[in-house]
N, C-alpha and C positions, 0 to 999 in steps of 0.2 A: 488363645490368640497366638502365643508364641509357638505352641505345638503345631498349629495350622501352618504358620510361616515356615517352620522347619520341615514339615511334610512337603510343602510346595518346593522348597529348595532341594530336598532330596530327590524329588521327582525330576526336576530339571537336570540335576547331576547325573541321574541314571540314564536320561535320554541323550545327554550330550556325548559326543565322540570326537576323537582327534580327526582333523580334516585331512583328506588325502593330499598328496603333493600337488596335483593339478589345481585343486580347490584353493590351497594355500597360495599358490603362485597367482591365481586369478584375483584373490582378495588383496594380495600385496600390490598388484598392478593397479587395481581400482583405487586403493587407498593412496598410492603414490600420485596417480593422476589427480585425485581430489586435492591433495596437498599442493600440487603445482598450480591448479586452477585457483585455489584460495590465495596463494602467494602472488599469482599474476594479477588478480583483481586488486589485491592490496597495493601492489606496486603501481598499477595504473591510477588508483585513487590518490596515492601519495604524489605521483607526478602531476596529476591535475591540480591538486592543492598547491603544490609549489609553483606551478604555472600561473594560477590565479593570484597568488601572493605577489609575484613579481610584476604582474600586469597592474594590479591595484595598488 
């Protein structure tokens, strides 16, 4: 069981490669946009909660 897992890990490591510069930049942009979207959604939810607390 452990040997099978190690063989699978070794296969993944052999297939992996360092991303090219344009791939890395694209991944960084997409990740940054995702972080901004999650932050914006959290901010809007927080503002709505505060609004409803002051009204009630």
